[in-house]
MARMAR-471422 format. One record per atom (N, C-alpha, C, CB): x, y, z; residue in three letters; atom name. Coordinates in Angstrom, 1 decimal. Each point is the difference from the previous one (the first is absolute). Glycine has a CB too. Layout:
BEGIN
X,Y,Z,ALA,CA
...
//
This chain:
BEGIN
-2.1,0.1,-23.4,UNK,N
-0.4,-1.4,0.5,UNK,CA
0.7,-1.0,-0.9,UNK,C
-2.2,0.9,0.8,UNK,CB
2.7,-1.9,-0.1,UNK,N
0.7,-1.2,-0.7,UNK,CA
-1.1,-0.9,-0.6,UNK,C
2.0,0.2,1.7,UNK,CB
-1.7,-0.7,-2.9,UNK,N
-0.9,-1.0,-0.5,UNK,CA
0.1,-1.3,0.8,UNK,C
0.1,1.1,-2.3,UNK,CB
-1.1,-1.9,2.3,UNK,N
0.0,-1.2,0.8,UNK,CA
1.0,-1.0,-0.4,UNK,C
-2.4,0.4,0.4,UNK,CB
2.7,-0.5,-1.6,UNK,N
1.1,-1.0,-0.5,UNK,CA
1.3,0.4,0.7,UNK,C
-1.1,-0.3,-2.2,UNK,CB
1.5,1.6,2.2,UNK,N
1.2,0.4,0.7,UNK,CA
-0.1,-0.1,1.5,UNK,C
0.4,1.6,-1.9,UNK,CB
-1.5,-1.3,2.4,UNK,N
-0.2,-0.1,1.5,UNK,CA
0.1,-1.4,0.4,UNK,C
-1.5,1.9,0.0,UNK,CB
1.0,-2.9,-0.7,UNK,N
0.1,-1.4,0.4,UNK,CA
1.4,-0.5,-0.1,UNK,C
-2.3,-0.4,-0.8,UNK,CB
3.0,1.0,-0.2,UNK,N
1.4,-0.5,-0.2,UNK,CA
1.0,0.6,1.0,UNK,C
-0.5,-0.2,-2.4,UNK,CB
0.2,1.4,2.9,UNK,N
0.9,0.7,0.9,UNK,CA
-0.3,-0.2,1.5,UNK,C
0.3,1.7,-1.8,UNK,CB
-1.5,-2.1,2.1,UNK,N
-0.4,-0.2,1.4,UNK,CA
0.8,-1.2,0.6,UNK,C
-2.3,1.0,-0.3,UNK,CB
3.2,-0.8,1.2,UNK,N
0.8,-1.0,0.6,UNK,CA
-0.1,0.2,1.5,UNK,C
1.6,-0.2,-1.9,UNK,CB
-1.4,-0.9,2.7,UNK,N
0.0,0.1,1.5,UNK,CA
1.3,0.8,0.4,UNK,C
-1.4,-2.1,0.2,UNK,CB
1.1,3.1,0.7,UNK,N
1.1,0.7,0.6,UNK,CA
0.0,-0.2,1.5,UNK,C
-0.1,1.7,-1.9,UNK,CB
1.2,-2.0,2.5,UNK,N
0.2,-0.2,1.4,UNK,CA
0.9,1.0,0.7,UNK,C
-0.4,-2.4,-0.4,UNK,CB
0.9,3.3,-0.4,UNK,N
0.8,1.1,0.5,UNK,CA
-0.6,1.3,-0.3,UNK,C
2.1,-1.4,-0.2,UNK,CB
-2.3,2.3,1.2,UNK,N
-0.6,1.2,-0.2,UNK,CA
0.8,1.2,0.6,UNK,C
-2.2,-1.2,0.1,UNK,CB
2.0,2.4,-0.6,UNK,N
0.6,1.1,0.6,UNK,CA
-0.8,0.4,1.3,UNK,C
0.9,0.8,-2.3,UNK,CB
-0.4,0.1,3.1,UNK,N
-0.8,0.4,1.1,UNK,CA
-1.0,1.1,-0.3,UNK,C
2.0,-0.5,1.4,UNK,CB
-2.1,0.9,-2.6,UNK,N
-0.9,1.1,-0.4,UNK,CA
-1.5,-0.5,0.2,UNK,C
1.7,0.8,-1.7,UNK,CB
-2.5,0.1,2.3,UNK,N
-1.4,-0.3,0.2,UNK,CA
-0.7,0.0,-1.3,UNK,C
0.1,1.0,2.3,UNK,CB
-1.3,-1.7,-2.3,UNK,N
-0.8,0.0,-1.2,UNK,CA
-1.1,1.1,0.1,UNK,C
0.4,-2.5,-0.3,UNK,CB
-0.5,3.2,-0.8,UNK,N
-1.0,1.1,0.0,UNK,CA
-1.4,-0.6,0.3,UNK,C
1.5,1.3,-1.7,UNK,CB
-2.3,-0.5,2.5,UNK,N
-1.3,-0.4,0.3,UNK,CA
-0.9,-0.3,-1.2,UNK,C
0.3,1.3,2.2,UNK,CB
-0.2,-0.5,-3.2,UNK,N
-0.8,-0.1,-1.2,UNK,CA
0.4,-1.4,-0.7,UNK,C
-0.1,2.5,-0.3,UNK,CB
1.4,-2.8,0.3,UNK,N
0.4,-1.3,-0.6,UNK,CA
-0.6,-1.2,0.8,UNK,C
2.1,1.1,-0.8,UNK,CB
-2.1,-1.0,2.1,UNK,N
-0.6,-1.0,0.9,UNK,CA
-1.5,-0.1,-0.4,UNK,C
1.7,0.4,1.9,UNK,CB
-2.4,0.7,-2.0,UNK,N
-1.4,0.0,-0.4,UNK,CA
-0.2,-0.7,-1.3,UNK,C
-0.3,2.1,1.3,UNK,CB
1.1,-1.8,-2.3,UNK,N
-0.1,-0.6,-1.3,UNK,CA
0.2,-1.6,0.0,UNK,C
0.8,2.2,-1.0,UNK,CB
0.2,-2.6,1.9,UNK,N
0.2,-1.4,0.1,UNK,CA
-1.2,-0.7,0.6,UNK,C
2.5,0.5,0.3,UNK,CB
-3.1,0.1,0.8,UNK,N
-1.1,-0.6,0.6,UNK,CA
-1.3,0.1,-0.9,UNK,C
0.9,0.7,2.2,UNK,CB
-1.0,0.4,-3.0,UNK,N
-1.0,0.1,-1.0,UNK,CA
0.0,-1.2,-1.0,UNK,C
0.1,2.5,0.2,UNK,CB
1.1,-2.9,-0.6,UNK,N
0.1,-1.1,-0.9,UNK,CA
-0.5,-1.3,0.7,UNK,C
2.0,1.0,-1.1,UNK,CB
-1.8,-1.2,2.4,UNK,N
-0.5,-1.1,0.7,UNK,CA
-1.5,0.0,0.1,UNK,C
2.1,-0.1,1.3,UNK,CB
-2.6,1.3,-1.0,UNK,N
-1.5,0.1,0.2,UNK,CA
-0.7,-0.1,-1.3,UNK,C
0.5,1.5,2.0,UNK,CB
0.1,-1.3,-3.1,UNK,N
-0.6,-0.1,-1.3,UNK,CA
0.2,-1.4,-0.6,UNK,C
0.3,2.4,-0.4,UNK,CB
0.5,-3.3,1.0,UNK,N
0.3,-1.3,-0.5,UNK,CA
-1.3,-0.9,0.0,UNK,C
2.4,0.2,0.8,UNK,CB
-2.4,-1.1,-1.8,UNK,N
-1.2,-0.9,-0.1,UNK,CA
0.0,-0.9,1.1,UNK,C
0.0,0.2,-2.4,UNK,CB
-1.3,-0.6,2.8,UNK,N
-0.1,-1.0,1.1,UNK,CA
-1.2,-0.9,-0.4,UNK,C
0.9,1.6,1.7,UNK,CB
-0.9,-2.8,-1.0,UNK,N
-1.0,-1.0,-0.2,UNK,CA
-1.4,0.6,0.4,UNK,C
1.7,-1.8,0.4,UNK,CB
-2.6,1.8,-1.4,UNK,N
-1.4,0.4,0.3,UNK,CA
0.0,1.5,0.4,UNK,C
-0.6,-2.3,0.6,UNK,CB
1.6,3.1,-0.9,UNK,N
0.0,1.4,0.4,UNK,CA
0.0,0.2,1.5,UNK,C
-1.1,0.5,-2.2,UNK,CB
1.5,-1.5,3.0,UNK,N
-0.1,0.1,1.4,UNK,CA
0.9,1.1,0.6,UNK,C
-0.6,-2.4,0.0,UNK,CB
1.8,2.6,-0.6,UNK,N
0.9,1.0,0.6,UNK,CA
0.2,-0.2,1.5,UNK,C
-0.6,1.6,-1.8,UNK,CB
0.8,-2.9,2.2,UNK,N
0.1,-0.4,1.4,UNK,CA
1.4,0.1,0.6,UNK,C
-2.0,-1.4,-0.4,UNK,CB
2.9,1.9,-0.3,UNK,N
1.4,0.1,0.6,UNK,CA
0.1,1.2,0.9,UNK,C
0.9,-1.1,-2.0,UNK,CB
0.1,1.1,2.8,UNK,N
0.4,1.2,0.8,UNK,CA
1.5,0.2,-0.1,UNK,C
-1.9,-0.5,1.6,UNK,CB
2.3,1.7,-1.4,UNK,N
1.4,0.4,-0.1,UNK,CA
0.5,0.8,1.2,UNK,C
-0.2,-0.1,-2.6,UNK,CB
1.4,-0.2,3.1,UNK,N
0.5,0.8,1.0,UNK,CA
1.3,0.6,-0.5,UNK,C
-1.0,-1.4,1.8,UNK,CB
1.1,2.7,-1.8,UNK,N
1.2,0.7,-0.4,UNK,CA
0.9,0.3,1.2,UNK,C
-1.2,1.1,-2.0,UNK,CB
2.4,-1.6,2.0,UNK,N
0.9,0.1,1.1,UNK,CA
1.2,0.8,-0.4,UNK,C
-0.8,-2.2,0.9,UNK,CB
1.0,3.3,-0.2,UNK,N
1.3,0.8,-0.2,UNK,CA
0.7,0.3,1.3,UNK,C
-1.1,1.1,-2.0,UNK,CB
0.6,-1.7,3.1,UNK,N
0.7,0.1,1.3,UNK,CA
1.2,-0.9,0.0,UNK,C
-2.1,0.6,1.1,UNK,CB
3.3,0.0,-0.9,UNK,N
1.3,-0.8,-0.1,UNK,CA
0.0,-1.2,1.0,UNK,C
1.1,2.1,-0.7,UNK,CB
-1.6,-1.9,1.9,UNK,N
0.0,-1.1,0.9,UNK,CA
-0.9,-1.1,-0.4,UNK,C
0.4,1.6,1.8,UNK,CB
-1.6,-1.3,-2.4,UNK,N
-0.9,-1.0,-0.5,UNK,CA
0.6,-0.7,-1.2,UNK,C
-1.9,1.3,0.9,UNK,CB
2.6,-0.5,-1.8,UNK,N
0.6,-0.6,-1.1,UNK,CA
1.1,-1.0,0.4,UNK,C
-0.4,2.0,-1.3,UNK,CB
1.2,-1.7,2.3,UNK,N
1.0,-0.9,0.5,UNK,CA
-0.7,-1.3,0.6,UNK,C
1.5,2.0,0.5,UNK,CB
-2.5,-1.8,0.2,UNK,N
-0.8,-1.2,0.6,UNK,CA
-0.5,-0.9,-1.2,UNK,C
-0.6,1.4,2.1,UNK,CB
0.0,-0.7,-3.1,UNK,N
-0.5,-0.8,-1.1,UNK,CA
1.1,-0.8,-0.7,UNK,C
-1.8,1.8,-0.3,UNK,CB
3.0,-1.2,0.3,UNK,N
1.1,-0.7,-0.7,UNK,CA
0.4,-1.3,0.7,UNK,C
0.9,2.2,-0.7,UNK,CB
-1.3,-2.4,1.9,UNK,N
0.3,-1.2,0.8,UNK,CA
-1.2,-0.9,0.2,UNK,C
1.7,1.3,1.2,UNK,CB
-2.8,-1.1,-2.1,UNK,N
-1.2,-0.7,0.1,UNK,CA
0.1,-1.5,-0.5,UNK,C
-1.2,2.2,-0.2,UNK,CB
2.3,-2.4,-0.5,UNK,N
0.2,-1.4,-0.5,UNK,CA
1.5,-0.3,0.0,UNK,C
-2.1,0.1,-1.4,UNK,CB
2.4,-1.3,1.4,UNK,N
1.4,-0.5,0.2,UNK,CA
1.0,0.6,-1.1,UNK,C
-0.9,-2.1,1.1,UNK,CB
0.5,2.1,-2.3,UNK,N
0.9,0.4,-1.1,UNK,CA
-0.8,0.8,-1.0,UNK,C
1.5,-2.0,0.3,UNK,CB
-0.8,2.9,-1.0,UNK,N
-0.5,0.7,-1.2,UNK,CA
-0.7,1.3,0.2,UNK,C
-0.2,-2.2,-0.8,UNK,CB
0.1,2.7,2.1,UNK,N
-0.7,1.3,0.2,UNK,CA
0.9,1.0,0.7,UNK,C
-2.0,-1.3,0.1,UNK,CB
3.3,1.0,0.1,UNK,N
0.8,1.0,0.8,UNK,CA
0.1,1.4,-0.7,UNK,C
1.3,-2.0,0.8,UNK,CB
-1.3,2.0,-2.1,UNK,N
0.1,1.3,-0.7,UNK,CA
-1.1,1.0,0.3,UNK,C
1.3,-1.2,-1.8,UNK,CB
-2.4,0.7,2.3,UNK,N
-1.2,0.9,0.4,UNK,CA
0.4,1.1,0.9,UNK,C
-1.5,-2.0,-0.3,UNK,CB
2.5,1.7,1.2,UNK,N
0.4,1.1,1.0,UNK,CA
0.6,1.2,-0.7,UNK,C
0.3,-1.8,1.7,UNK,CB
0.3,1.6,-2.9,UNK,N
0.6,1.1,-0.8,UNK,CA
-1.0,0.7,-0.9,UNK,C
2.2,-1.2,0.1,UNK,CB
-3.4,0.7,-0.3,UNK,N
-1.0,0.6,-0.9,UNK,CA
-0.6,1.2,0.8,UNK,C
-0.4,-2.3,-1.2,UNK,CB
0.1,3.3,0.4,UNK,N
-0.7,1.2,0.7,UNK,CA
-1.5,-0.3,0.1,UNK,C
1.7,1.5,-1.0,UNK,CB
-2.2,-2.5,0.3,UNK,N
-1.4,-0.3,0.1,UNK,CA
-0.3,-1.4,-0.3,UNK,C
-0.5,2.3,-0.8,UNK,CB
-0.5,-2.8,1.5,UNK,N
-0.5,-1.4,-0.2,UNK,CA
-1.5,0.0,-0.1,UNK,C
2.0,-1.0,1.2,UNK,CB
-2.6,0.2,-2.0,UNK,N
-1.4,-0.1,-0.1,UNK,CA
-0.4,-1.5,0.2,UNK,C
-0.2,2.0,-1.7,UNK,CB
-0.5,-2.2,2.8,UNK,N
-0.5,-1.3,0.4,UNK,CA
-1.3,-0.3,-0.7,UNK,C
1.2,0.1,2.2,UNK,CB
-1.3,-1.2,-2.9,UNK,N
-1.2,-0.4,-0.8,UNK,CA
-0.7,-1.1,0.8,UNK,C
1.1,0.6,-2.2,UNK,CB
-2.4,-0.3,2.5,UNK,N
-0.8,-0.9,0.9,UNK,CA
-1.3,-0.4,-0.7,UNK,C
1.0,1.1,2.0,UNK,CB
-1.5,-2.2,-1.6,UNK,N
-1.3,-0.5,-0.4,UNK,CA
-0.7,-0.8,1.0,UNK,C
0.8,0.0,-2.3,UNK,CB
-2.1,-0.1,2.2,UNK,N
-0.8,-0.8,0.9,UNK,CA
-0.5,-1.2,-0.7,UNK,C
-0.7,2.1,1.2,UNK,CB
1.3,-3.3,-0.8,UNK,N
-0.3,-1.3,-0.7,UNK,CA
-1.5,-0.4,0.2,UNK,C
2.3,-0.7,0.3,UNK,CB
-3.0,1.2,0.8,UNK,N
-1.3,-0.4,0.2,UNK,CA
-1.0,0.9,-0.8,UNK,C
0.6,-0.7,2.3,UNK,CB
-0.2,1.8,-2.8,UNK,N
-0.8,0.9,-0.9,UNK,CA
0.2,-0.3,-1.4,UNK,C
0.1,1.7,1.7,UNK,CB
1.2,-2.1,-2.1,UNK,N
0.3,-0.1,-1.4,UNK,CA
0.9,-1.2,-0.2,UNK,C
-0.2,2.5,-0.3,UNK,CB
-0.3,-3.5,-0.4,UNK,N
0.8,-1.2,-0.2,UNK,CA
1.2,0.3,-1.0,UNK,C
-2.0,-1.4,0.5,UNK,CB
1.9,2.5,-1.2,UNK,N
1.1,0.4,-0.9,UNK,CA
0.9,1.1,0.6,UNK,C
-1.5,-0.6,-2.0,UNK,CB
1.6,0.7,3.3,UNK,N
0.7,1.1,0.6,UNK,CA
1.5,-0.1,-0.4,UNK,C
-1.6,0.0,1.9,UNK,CB
2.2,-1.1,-2.1,UNK,N
1.4,-0.1,-0.4,UNK,CA
0.2,0.5,-1.4,UNK,C
0.3,-2.0,1.5,UNK,CB
-1.2,1.6,-2.4,UNK,N
0.1,0.5,-1.4,UNK,CA
-0.3,1.5,-0.1,UNK,C
-0.7,-2.3,-0.8,UNK,CB
-0.3,2.7,1.5,UNK,N
-0.3,1.5,0.0,UNK,CA
1.1,0.8,0.6,UNK,C
-2.4,-0.6,0.1,UNK,CB
3.0,0.1,1.0,UNK,N
1.1,0.7,0.6,UNK,CA
1.2,0.1,-0.9,UNK,C
-0.9,-0.7,2.2,UNK,CB
1.1,-0.5,-2.9,UNK,N
1.2,-0.1,-0.9,UNK,CA
-0.2,1.0,-1.2,UNK,C
0.3,-2.4,0.6,UNK,CB
-1.5,2.5,-1.1,UNK,N
-0.2,1.0,-1.1,UNK,CA
0.2,1.4,0.5,UNK,C
-1.6,-1.6,-1.1,UNK,CB
1.1,1.9,2.3,UNK,N
0.2,1.4,0.5,UNK,CA
1.5,0.2,0.2,UNK,C
-2.3,-0.1,1.1,UNK,CB
3.0,-0.9,-0.6,UNK,N
1.4,0.2,0.3,UNK,CA
0.8,0.3,-1.2,UNK,C
-0.2,-1.5,1.9,UNK,CB
0.0,0.7,-3.0,UNK,N
0.8,0.3,-1.2,UNK,CA
-0.5,1.3,-0.7,UNK,C
0.3,-2.5,-0.3,UNK,CB
-1.5,2.8,0.5,UNK,N
-0.5,1.3,-0.5,UNK,CA
0.8,1.2,0.6,UNK,C
-2.3,-1.0,-0.4,UNK,CB
2.5,0.8,1.8,UNK,N
0.8,1.0,0.7,UNK,CA
1.5,0.0,-0.5,UNK,C
-1.6,-0.2,2.0,UNK,CB
2.1,-1.0,-2.2,UNK,N
1.4,0.0,-0.5,UNK,CA
0.2,0.6,-1.4,UNK,C
0.3,-2.1,1.4,UNK,CB
-1.2,1.9,-2.3,UNK,N
0.1,0.6,-1.3,UNK,CA
-0.2,1.5,0.1,UNK,C
-0.9,-2.0,-1.0,UNK,CB
0.0,2.5,1.9,UNK,N
-0.1,1.4,0.2,UNK,CA
1.2,0.6,0.6,UNK,C
-2.5,-0.3,0.3,UNK,CB
3.1,-0.3,0.7,UNK,N
1.3,0.4,0.6,UNK,CA
1.0,0.1,-1.1,UNK,C
-0.6,-1.0,2.2,UNK,CB
0.8,0.0,-3.1,UNK,N
1.0,0.1,-1.0,UNK,CA
-0.3,1.1,-1.0,UNK,C
0.2,-2.5,0.2,UNK,CB
-1.4,2.7,-0.5,UNK,N
-0.4,1.1,-1.0,UNK,CA
0.4,1.4,0.6,UNK,C
-1.9,-1.4,-0.9,UNK,CB
1.9,1.5,2.3,UNK,N
0.4,1.2,0.7,UNK,CA
1.5,0.1,0.2,UNK,C
-2.2,0.0,1.1,UNK,CB
2.9,-1.0,-1.6,UNK,N
1.5,0.0,0.2,UNK,CA
0.4,-0.6,1.3,UNK,C
0.1,1.9,-1.5,UNK,CB
-1.0,-2.5,2.3,UNK,N
0.3,-0.6,1.3,UNK,CA
0.3,-1.5,-0.2,UNK,C
-1.4,1.8,1.2,UNK,CB
2.1,-2.3,-0.2,UNK,N
0.3,-1.5,0.0,UNK,CA
-1.0,-0.6,1.0,UNK,C
2.4,0.3,-0.6,UNK,CB
-2.6,-1.6,0.4,UNK,N
-0.8,-0.7,1.0,UNK,CA
0.4,-1.5,0.0,UNK,C
-1.9,1.6,-0.4,UNK,CB
1.5,-2.3,1.4,UNK,N
0.2,-1.4,0.1,UNK,CA
-1.1,-0.7,0.8,UNK,C
2.5,0.4,-0.2,UNK,CB
-3.0,-1.5,-0.3,UNK,N
-1.0,-0.8,0.7,UNK,CA
0.7,-0.8,1.1,UNK,C
-1.5,-0.1,-2.1,UNK,CB
1.0,0.2,3.3,UNK,N
0.6,-0.9,1.1,UNK,CA
-1.1,-0.9,0.4,UNK,C
1.6,1.8,0.8,UNK,CB
-1.5,-3.1,-1.2,UNK,N
-1.0,-1.0,0.3,UNK,CA
-0.1,-0.2,1.5,UNK,C
0.4,-1.2,-2.2,UNK,CB
-1.6,1.2,2.7,UNK,N
-0.2,-0.2,1.5,UNK,CA
-1.0,-1.2,0.2,UNK,C
0.4,2.5,0.4,UNK,CB
-1.4,-2.6,-1.3,UNK,N
-1.0,-1.1,0.2,UNK,CA
0.8,-1.3,-0.1,UNK,C
-1.9,1.3,-1.0,UNK,CB
1.7,-2.2,2.0,UNK,N
0.7,-1.3,0.0,UNK,CA
1.4,0.1,0.5,UNK,C
-1.5,-0.7,-1.8,UNK,CB
2.0,1.8,2.2,UNK,N
1.4,0.2,0.5,UNK,CA
0.0,0.2,1.5,UNK,C
0.7,0.9,-2.3,UNK,CB
0.5,-1.0,2.9,UNK,N
0.0,0.3,1.4,UNK,CA
1.5,-0.1,0.6,UNK,C
-2.3,-0.9,0.2,UNK,CB
2.3,0.9,1.1,UNK,N
1.3,-0.1,0.7,UNK,CA
0.4,-1.4,0.2,UNK,C
-0.5,2.1,1.1,UNK,CB
1.8,-2.3,-0.8,UNK,N
0.5,-1.4,0.2,UNK,CA
-0.7,-0.7,1.2,UNK,C
2.2,0.7,-1.0,UNK,CB
-2.8,0.0,1.9,UNK,N
-0.6,-0.6,1.1,UNK,CA
-1.5,-0.4,-0.3,UNK,C
1.5,1.3,1.5,UNK,CB
-1.9,-1.1,-2.7,UNK,N
-1.3,-0.4,-0.4,UNK,CA
-1.1,1.1,0.0,UNK,C
0.6,-2.2,0.8,UNK,CB
-0.2,3.4,-0.3,UNK,N
-0.9,1.1,0.1,UNK,CA
-0.2,0.5,-1.4,UNK,C
0.7,0.6,2.3,UNK,CB
-2.0,-0.5,-2.7,UNK,N
-0.3,0.5,-1.4,UNK,CA
0.3,1.5,-0.2,UNK,C
-1.8,-1.8,-0.2,UNK,CB
2.2,2.2,-1.0,UNK,N
0.2,1.4,-0.3,UNK,CA
-1.3,0.8,0.3,UNK,C
1.8,-0.6,-1.7,UNK,CB
-2.9,-0.1,1.3,UNK,N
-1.3,0.6,0.2,UNK,CA
-0.2,0.4,1.5,UNK,C
-0.9,-1.3,-1.9,UNK,CB
1.3,0.4,2.8,UNK,N
-0.2,0.3,1.5,UNK,CA
1.0,1.2,0.4,UNK,C
-0.6,-2.4,0.4,UNK,CB
1.8,2.4,-0.9,UNK,N
0.9,1.0,0.3,UNK,CA
-0.5,1.4,-0.5,UNK,C
1.9,-1.7,-0.1,UNK,CB
-2.3,1.7,-1.1,UNK,N
-0.4,1.3,-0.6,UNK,CA
-1.3,0.5,0.6,UNK,C
1.1,-0.7,-2.1,UNK,CB
-2.0,-0.3,2.5,UNK,N
-1.3,0.4,0.6,UNK,CA
0.3,0.7,1.4,UNK,C
-1.1,-2.0,-1.1,UNK,CB
2.1,1.5,1.8,UNK,N
0.4,0.6,1.3,UNK,CA
0.7,1.4,-0.2,UNK,C
0.3,-2.3,0.9,UNK,CB
0.4,2.5,-2.0,UNK,N
0.7,1.3,-0.2,UNK,CA
-1.0,1.0,-0.4,UNK,C
2.1,-1.2,-0.7,UNK,CB
-3.1,0.9,-0.1,UNK,N
-0.8,1.0,-0.6,UNK,CA
-1.5,0.0,0.5,UNK,C
1.5,-0.2,-2.0,UNK,CB
-1.8,-0.6,3.0,UNK,N
-1.3,-0.1,0.6,UNK,CA
-1.1,-0.4,-1.0,UNK,C
0.7,1.7,1.6,UNK,CB
-0.4,-2.7,-2.4,UNK,N
-0.9,-0.5,-1.1,UNK,CA
-1.1,-0.8,0.7,UNK,C
1.9,0.1,-1.8,UNK,CB
-3.1,0.1,1.4,UNK,N
-1.1,-0.8,0.5,UNK,CA
0.1,-1.5,-0.4,UNK,C
-1.5,2.0,-0.1,UNK,CB
1.0,-2.9,0.9,UNK,N
0.1,-1.4,-0.1,UNK,CA
-0.6,-0.5,-1.4,UNK,C
0.0,-0.2,2.5,UNK,CB
-1.0,0.9,-3.0,UNK,N
-0.6,-0.5,-1.2,UNK,CA
0.8,0.2,-1.3,UNK,C
-2.2,0.4,1.1,UNK,CB
3.2,0.4,-1.0,UNK,N
0.9,0.3,-1.2,UNK,CA
1.2,-0.8,0.1,UNK,C
-0.9,2.3,-0.1,UNK,CB
1.4,-2.7,-1.1,UNK,N
1.2,-0.8,-0.2,UNK,CA
1.0,0.8,-0.9,UNK,C
-1.3,-2.1,0.2,UNK,CB
2.6,2.0,0.1,UNK,N
1.0,0.7,-0.7,UNK,CA
0.4,-0.8,-1.2,UNK,C
0.8,1.1,2.2,UNK,CB
-0.8,-0.5,-3.3,UNK,N
0.5,-0.7,-1.3,UNK,CA
1.5,0.4,-0.2,UNK,C
-2.3,0.1,-1.0,UNK,CB
2.6,1.1,1.0,UNK,N
1.4,0.5,-0.3,UNK,CA
0.2,1.4,0.5,UNK,C
0.1,-1.5,-2.0,UNK,CB
1.1,1.9,2.0,UNK,N
0.4,1.3,0.3,UNK,CA
0.8,0.5,-1.2,UNK,C
0.1,-0.4,2.5,UNK,CB
-0.5,1.6,-3.0,UNK,N
0.8,0.6,-1.1,UNK,CA
0.9,1.0,0.5,UNK,C
-1.8,-0.4,-1.6,UNK,CB
3.1,0.3,1.3,UNK,N
1.0,1.0,0.4,UNK,CA
0.0,1.0,-1.2,UNK,C
1.4,-1.6,1.5,UNK,CB
-1.4,2.9,-1.2,UNK,N
0.0,1.0,-1.1,UNK,CA
0.9,1.1,0.4,UNK,C
-2.4,-0.5,-0.6,UNK,CB
3.2,1.0,-0.4,UNK,N
0.9,1.0,0.3,UNK,CA
0.7,0.5,-1.3,UNK,C
0.3,-0.9,2.3,UNK,CB
0.5,1.9,-2.1,UNK,N
0.9,0.5,-1.1,UNK,CA
1.1,-1.0,-0.2,UNK,C
-0.6,2.4,0.4,UNK,CB
0.8,-2.8,-1.6,UNK,N
1.0,-1.1,-0.4,UNK,CA
1.4,0.5,0.4,UNK,C
-1.5,-0.8,-1.8,UNK,CB
2.2,-0.1,2.5,UNK,N
1.4,0.2,0.3,UNK,CA
0.9,-0.9,-0.8,UNK,C
-0.6,0.7,2.3,UNK,CB
0.0,-1.5,-3.2,UNK,N
0.8,-0.8,-0.9,UNK,CA
-0.6,0.0,-1.4,UNK,C
0.7,-1.5,2.0,UNK,CB
0.1,1.1,-3.0,UNK,N
-0.5,-0.1,-1.3,UNK,CA
-0.3,-1.5,-0.4,UNK,C
1.3,2.2,-0.6,UNK,CB
-2.3,-2.4,0.0,UNK,N
-0.3,-1.4,-0.5,UNK,CA
-0.2,0.1,-1.5,UNK,C
-1.1,-0.7,2.2,UNK,CB
1.6,-0.2,-2.9,UNK,N
-0.2,-0.1,-1.5,UNK,CA
-1.5,-0.4,-0.3,UNK,C
2.5,-0.6,-0.3,UNK,CB
-3.0,1.1,-0.8,UNK,N
-1.4,-0.4,-0.4,UNK,CA
0.1,-1.5,-0.3,UNK,C
-0.5,2.2,-0.9,UNK,CB
-0.7,-2.8,0.9,UNK,N
-0.1,-1.4,-0.3,UNK,CA
0.5,-0.2,-1.4,UNK,C
-2.0,-0.3,1.4,UNK,CB
2.7,-0.8,-1.6,UNK,N
0.7,-0.3,-1.3,UNK,CA
-1.1,-0.8,-0.9,UNK,C
2.4,-0.1,1.1,UNK,CB
-2.8,0.7,-2.2,UNK,N
-1.0,-0.6,-0.9,UNK,CA
0.5,-1.4,-0.5,UNK,C
-0.8,2.3,-0.7,UNK,CB
2.1,-2.4,0.5,UNK,N
0.5,-1.3,-0.5,UNK,CA
-0.1,-1.1,1.0,UNK,C
1.6,1.3,-1.4,UNK,CB
-1.8,-1.0,2.7,UNK,N
-0.1,-1.1,1.0,UNK,CA
-1.4,-0.3,0.4,UNK,C
2.2,0.8,0.8,UNK,CB
-3.2,-0.3,-1.5,UNK,N
-1.4,-0.3,0.3,UNK,CA
-0.2,-1.5,-0.3,UNK,C
-0.8,2.4,-0.5,UNK,CB
0.0,-3.0,1.3,UNK,N
-0.2,-1.5,-0.1,UNK,CA
-1.3,-0.3,-0.8,UNK,C
1.2,-0.3,2.2,UNK,CB
-1.1,0.7,-3.5,UNK,N
-1.2,-0.2,-0.9,UNK,CA
-0.4,-1.5,0.0,UNK,C
0.7,2.0,-1.3,UNK,CB
0.2,-2.9,1.5,UNK,N
-0.3,-1.4,0.0,UNK,CA
-1.0,-0.4,1.1,UNK,C
2.3,-0.5,-1.0,UNK,CB
-2.5,1.3,1.9,UNK,N
-1.0,-0.2,1.1,UNK,CA
-1.3,0.5,-0.3,UNK,C
1.8,0.1,1.6,UNK,CB
-2.0,0.4,-2.8,UNK,N
-1.3,0.5,-0.5,UNK,CA
-0.6,-1.1,-0.9,UNK,C
0.7,2.5,0.3,UNK,CB
-1.9,-2.9,-0.1,UNK,N
-0.6,-1.1,-0.8,UNK,CA
-1.3,0.6,-0.6,UNK,C
1.0,-1.8,1.4,UNK,CB
-1.3,1.3,-2.6,UNK,N
-1.2,0.5,-0.8,UNK,CA
-1.0,-1.2,0.0,UNK,C
1.4,1.6,-1.4,UNK,CB
-2.5,-1.3,1.9,UNK,N
-1.2,-1.0,0.1,UNK,CA
0.2,-1.2,0.9,UNK,C
-0.5,0.7,-2.3,UNK,CB
1.6,-1.4,2.2,UNK,N
0.3,-1.1,0.8,UNK,CA
1.4,0.0,0.4,UNK,C
-1.8,-1.4,-1.1,UNK,CB
2.1,0.6,2.2,UNK,N
1.4,-0.1,0.5,UNK,CA
0.8,-0.7,-1.1,UNK,C
-0.7,0.1,2.4,UNK,CB
//
């Protein structure tokens, strides 16, 4: 197991993946990380849709005007959902679950990338939420936060450079 200091330094966004499928046990571990993530008031009100169908992945890649095209090359995507009427912290809870999945994927040697969908859409004004809802038959009460692309890395990324950390943006007691 990688220590967290190293894990945080080496986890980078990957948008290029090999065609190799992801082992079912690895998918289960990634989802386990999400299901164990902390939530507001312990509500655990998020939902996740695992997508490995190539046609659906291609459709998801076109859910917003820019920034999601690489989804069609990913062997797996995980859609993170929440119900705003049940949980006023659905965005925060979903975000914690998503990054938990990304760290677990990295620890397994897999690459991942967060694809923002909430507040995004097509150039004609159609929201990404509406597009994804239609592709995956998502109930009206749930909203899409993001889609995580997950796969075996097809590119190398350098770890975060400690010398470039913005320590000047950390304040003690007062701004």
